[in-house]
N, C-alpha and C positions, 0 to 999 in steps of 0.2 A: 886598714887595708882596703876594705870595701868602699869607704868614702873616697880614697885616692883613686880607685878605679872609676867610680862614678864621676868624679871631677874630670878625669882624663877623657871620658866619653863625652861629657858636656862640652869640653873645650874643643874636641874634635868635631862635634856636630856644629858648633858655632862657627868654627873655621870653615867647614864645608859650606854652610849657609852663605858666608861672606864670599867665598870663592865663586859660588853659583851666581850670587847677586852681582858681583863685579863682572863676571863673564857676560851676563845678560845686559848689563849697562854698556859694556864695550861693544857688544854686537848690535844692540837695538837702540841705544841712546835713550831718548825720552820715552820711547815705547816699551822699555824693559818692564815697567810695572804692569802694563797691559798684557804683555806676553805671560808674565808670571800669574796674573789673574786668570787668564785663559787656561793655563795649565792647572791651576787650583780648581777651577770650575769643572774641567774635564775629569779630574779625580773625584770630585764631589759627586758628579753625575754618575760615575761608576761605583759609587759607595765605597771608595777606597779611602777610608778615614785617615789612615796613617800618612799617606802621600798628600792628601788634601791639607792636613795640618802642617806638614812639612813645607808645602808651597805657600801656605799662609804666613809662615815664619820668614820665608824668603821675601815675600812682599813687604813685611815689616822692616827687614834689613834694607831693602831698596829705598823705602821711605826715609829711613834713618840716614842713608848715604845722601839722598837728595836734600834732606834738611841740612845736613852738614855742608854740602856744596853751596847751598844758598847762604848759609851763615859765613862761609869763608869768602864768598865773592861778592 
């Protein structure tokens, strides 16, 4: 039961990360990664480790999407 709950939470978090990454890419295009980096840096400067790590994950998702776009096209 606990494992199922943890899996559901991880799936939700991953989906949320992808939604944010896609939103940034549609709004900012090639600058999406830069915007995410600025957001991560802002949280790091404020010593908000949880949000900093969250935005670092979003940066990784954006990189993955960019790599997939390059491979597709």
